[in-house]
PALO-513401 format. One record per residue: x, y, z of N, C-alpha, C in turn; residue number from 0. Coordinates in steps of 0.2 Angstrom, whole numbers, plus 2048, in hexadecimal, padded with zeros to 3 digits. Atoms other than C-alpha are relative to their C-alpha. Layout:
[[X; Y; Z]; [X; Y; Z]; [X; Y; Z]; NUM]
...
END
This chain:
[[7FC; 7FA; 801]; [CD5; 837; F43]; [805; 7FF; 7FA]; 0]
[[7FB; 800; 805]; [CE2; 83B; F35]; [807; 7FE; 803]; 1]
[[7F9; 802; 7FE]; [CF3; 833; F36]; [805; 805; 7FD]; 2]
[[7FB; 7FB; 802]; [D03; 83E; F34]; [806; 7FC; 7FF]; 3]
[[7F9; 802; 802]; [D13; 83A; F2B]; [801; 7F8; 7FF]; 4]
[[800; 808; 801]; [D0E; 827; F27]; [802; 7FD; 807]; 5]
[[7FF; 804; 7FA]; [D11; 823; F3A]; [7FA; 7FE; 803]; 6]
[[806; 803; 7FD]; [D05; 81A; F45]; [7FD; 805; 805]; 7]
[[802; 7FB; 7FB]; [D03; 82A; F50]; [7FB; 804; 7FD]; 8]
[[805; 7FC; 802]; [CF3; 833; F4E]; [801; 807; 802]; 9]
[[800; 7F9; 7FE]; [CF2; 846; F4D]; [7FC; 802; 806]; 10]
[[804; 7FE; 7FB]; [CEC; 84F; F5C]; [7FB; 805; 7FD]; 11]
[[805; 7FB; 802]; [CDE; 85B; F5B]; [803; 807; 7FE]; 12]
[[7FC; 7F9; 801]; [CEA; 86A; F5C]; [804; 7FF; 7F9]; 13]
[[7FC; 801; 806]; [CF5; 863; F4E]; [7FB; 800; 7FA]; 14]
[[805; 800; 805]; [CE5; 860; F43]; [7FE; 807; 7FE]; 15]
[[803; 7F9; 801]; [CDF; 872; F46]; [806; 804; 7FD]; 16]
[[7FA; 7FC; 803]; [CF1; 879; F42]; [800; 7FE; 7F8]; 17]
[[800; 802; 807]; [CF1; 86F; F32]; [7FA; 803; 7FC]; 18]
[[805; 7FD; 803]; [CE0; 875; F2D]; [800; 808; 7FF]; 19]
[[7FF; 7F9; 800]; [CE4; 887; F31]; [805; 802; 7FB]; 20]
[[7FB; 7FF; 805]; [CF4; 886; F27]; [7FD; 7FF; 7F9]; 21]
[[803; 801; 807]; [CEB; 87F; F18]; [7FB; 806; 7FE]; 22]
[[805; 7FB; 802]; [CDD; 88C; F19]; [804; 807; 7FF]; 23]
[[7FC; 7FA; 801]; [CEA; 89A; F1A]; [803; 800; 7F9]; 24]
[[7FD; 801; 807]; [CF2; 894; F0A]; [7FB; 801; 7FB]; 25]
[[805; 800; 805]; [CE2; 893; F01]; [7FC; 807; 800]; 26]
[[804; 7FA; 800]; [CDB; 8A4; F06]; [804; 806; 801]; 27]
[[7FC; 7FA; 7FF]; [CE1; 8B6; F05]; [7FE; 805; 805]; 28]
[[802; 7FB; 7FB]; [CE0; 8C5; F10]; [7F9; 802; 800]; 29]
[[807; 7FE; 801]; [CCF; 8CA; F09]; [7FB; 7FB; 803]; 30]
[[805; 805; 7FD]; [CC7; 8BA; F0E]; [800; 801; 807]; 31]
[[800; 800; 7F9]; [CCC; 8BC; F20]; [7FD; 807; 802]; 32]
[[804; 7FA; 7FE]; [CC6; 8CE; F20]; [7F9; 7FF; 7FF]; 33]
[[808; 801; 801]; [CB5; 8C9; F19]; [7FD; 7FC; 805]; 34]
[[803; 804; 7FB]; [CB3; 8BB; F25]; [800; 804; 807]; 35]
[[800; 7FC; 7FA]; [CB8; 8C7; F33]; [7FA; 805; 801]; 36]
[[805; 7FB; 801]; [CAC; 8D4; F2D]; [7F9; 7FD; 802]; 37]
[[806; 804; 7FF]; [C9E; 8C7; F2D]; [7FF; 7FE; 807]; 38]
[[800; 802; 7F9]; [CA2; 8C1; F3E]; [7FE; 805; 805]; 39]
[[801; 7FA; 7FC]; [CA2; 8D2; F45]; [7F9; 803; 800]; 40]
[[807; 7FD; 801]; [C91; 8D7; F3E]; [7FB; 7FB; 803]; 41]
[[805; 804; 7FD]; [C89; 8C7; F44]; [801; 800; 807]; 42]
[[800; 7FF; 7F9]; [C90; 8C9; F55]; [7FD; 806; 803]; 43]
[[803; 7FA; 7FE]; [C8A; 8DB; F56]; [7F8; 7FF; 800]; 44]
[[808; 801; 800]; [C78; 8D5; F51]; [7FE; 7FC; 806]; 45]
[[802; 805; 7FB]; [C78; 8C7; F5E]; [801; 803; 807]; 46]
[[7FE; 7FE; 7F9]; [C7F; 8D1; F6D]; [7FF; 807; 801]; 47]
[[802; 7F9; 7FE]; [C7B; 8E1; F77]; [806; 803; 803]; 48]
[[7FB; 7FB; 7FD]; [C85; 8EF; F7F]; [804; 7FC; 806]; 49]
[[7FD; 804; 7FA]; [C88; 8E4; F8F]; [805; 7FB; 7FE]; 50]
[[7FB; 806; 802]; [C91; 8D6; F85]; [806; 804; 7FE]; 51]
[[7FA; 7FC; 802]; [C9D; 8E3; F7E]; [804; 803; 805]; 52]
[[7FD; 7FD; 7F9]; [CA0; 8EB; F8F]; [804; 7FA; 803]; 53]
[[7FD; 806; 7FC]; [CA4; 8D9; F96]; [806; 7FE; 7FC]; 54]
[[7FA; 802; 804]; [CB0; 8D4; F88]; [805; 805; 800]; 55]
[[7FB; 7FA; 800]; [CB8; 8E5; F88]; [804; 800; 807]; 56]
[[7FD; 800; 7F9]; [CBC; 8E3; F9B]; [804; 7FA; 801]; 57]
[[7FC; 806; 800]; [CC3; 8D2; F98]; [806; 801; 7FC]; 58]
[[7FA; 7FF; 805]; [CCF; 8D8; F8A]; [806; 802; 804]; 59]
[[7F9; 7FE; 7FD]; [CDC; 8DF; F96]; [802; 7FB; 806]; 60]
[[7FF; 805; 7FB]; [CDB; 8D0; FA2]; [804; 7FA; 7FE]; 61]
[[7FB; 806; 802]; [CE8; 8C2; FA2]; [7FB; 7FA; 800]; 62]
[[803; 806; 801]; [CE1; 8B1; F9C]; [805; 7FA; 800]; 63]
[[7FB; 806; 7FF]; [CEA; 8A2; FA3]; [7FE; 7FA; 7FC]; 64]
[[802; 806; 804]; [CE0; 896; F98]; [803; 7FF; 7F9]; 65]
[[7FD; 801; 807]; [CE9; 89A; F88]; [807; 7FF; 800]; 66]
[[7F9; 801; 801]; [CF9; 894; F82]; [804; 806; 7FD]; 67]
[[7FC; 7FA; 804]; [D07; 8A1; F7E]; [803; 7FD; 7FB]; 68]
[[7FD; 802; 807]; [D0E; 8A0; F6D]; [808; 800; 801]; 69]
END
């Protein structure tokens, strides 16, 4: 794993993900994210049926205790 700030401590997976996300956001513009969102949405709609969307829609309003709050 990559080292951080010339110390002996290795980056956590969370820190590495944050670093990669920050770099990606600096290298790409709004249009890039719109394009990949569009492609992802189209792929999802081709691979799933009505019941899938009903299930994720019903989950949308429920509390998720597995996620960290920002």
